[in-house]
VOGU-3710 file (C-alpha; in Angstrom, 3 decimals, decimal comma):
1> mkhrayleme> -33,931/104,573/291,568  -34,058/102,304/288,525  -30,936/101,495/286,550  -31,056/100,935/282,798  -28,892/99,586/280,006  -29,570/99,612/276,276  -27,905/97,405/273,693  -28,362/97,752/269,962  -26,621/95,710/267,298  -27,024/94,791/263,674
11> dsgelyealr> -27,325/91,068/263,248  -29,316/88,231/261,828  -32,693/87,306/263,201  -31,306/84,017/264,550  -29,635/85,770/267,469  -32,841/87,661/268,204  -34,847/84,429/268,253  -32,356/82,768/270,619  -32,285/85,723/273,017  -36,050/86,177/272,921
21> veagreiprt> -36,373/82,805/274,632  -33,935/83,909/277,341  -35,861/87,158/277,869  -38,748/85,034/279,111  -36,592/83,800/281,977  -36,817/85,607/285,230  -33,666/87,308/286,464  -34,313/88,630/289,970  -35,031/92,352/290,236  -34,803/92,945/286,473
31> evkiewfqgk> -37,054/93,459/283,465  -35,738/92,712/279,965  -37,329/93,650/276,648  -35,945/92,449/273,327  -37,068/93,800/269,946  -36,144/93,191/266,325  -36,573/96,452/264,414  -35,251/97,396/260,967  -32,603/94,686/260,992  -31,342/95,536/264,464
41> lkmkiraedl> -31,571/93,712/267,744  -32,538/96,104/270,543  -32,485/95,219/274,225  -33,645/97,237/277,210  -32,708/96,070/280,669  -34,154/97,725/283,776  -33,018/96,721/287,223  -33,820/97,696/290,765  -30,142/98,035/291,698  -26,689/97,992/290,119
51> halraalnsy> -25,964/94,440/291,252  -29,043/93,132/289,432  -28,179/95,192/286,330  -24,639/93,815/286,274  -25,881/90,247/286,652  -28,391/90,656/283,818  -25,848/92,325/281,519  -23,300/89,599/282,179  -25,883/86,914/281,427  -26,989/88,485/278,160
61> lrwinlgyev> -23,462/89,289/277,026  -22,480/85,645/277,590  -25,547/84,458/275,629  -24,758/86,904/272,798  -21,150/85,712/272,681  -22,298/82,084/272,662  -24,686/82,873/269,800  -21,847/84,355/267,735  -19,651/81,343/268,475  -22,378/78,922/267,380
71> meviedgra> -22,990/80,889/264,172  -19,243/80,828/263,470  -19,086/77,041/263,912  -22,073/76,631/261,566  -20,458/78,862/258,935  -17,156/76,960/259,212  -19,052/73,717/258,709  -20,616/75,045/255,500  -17,249/76,034/254,024
//
């Protein structure tokens, strides 16, 4: 049985570009697809088991959070 998670968020293309690079990395027992469609970042994560799904979700959520933090620092520097 395959396990799946879907994430969709409105954001700038910078986050998409950063995560697209990470999607090329291999996370054991998972497949990740990232799309930019109509101003939204869409991610599909498929995993062979719940442990692999949890690991992939945790990785991507940390990278998303890091992306927001970096964008915030850049914006603060512009102000």
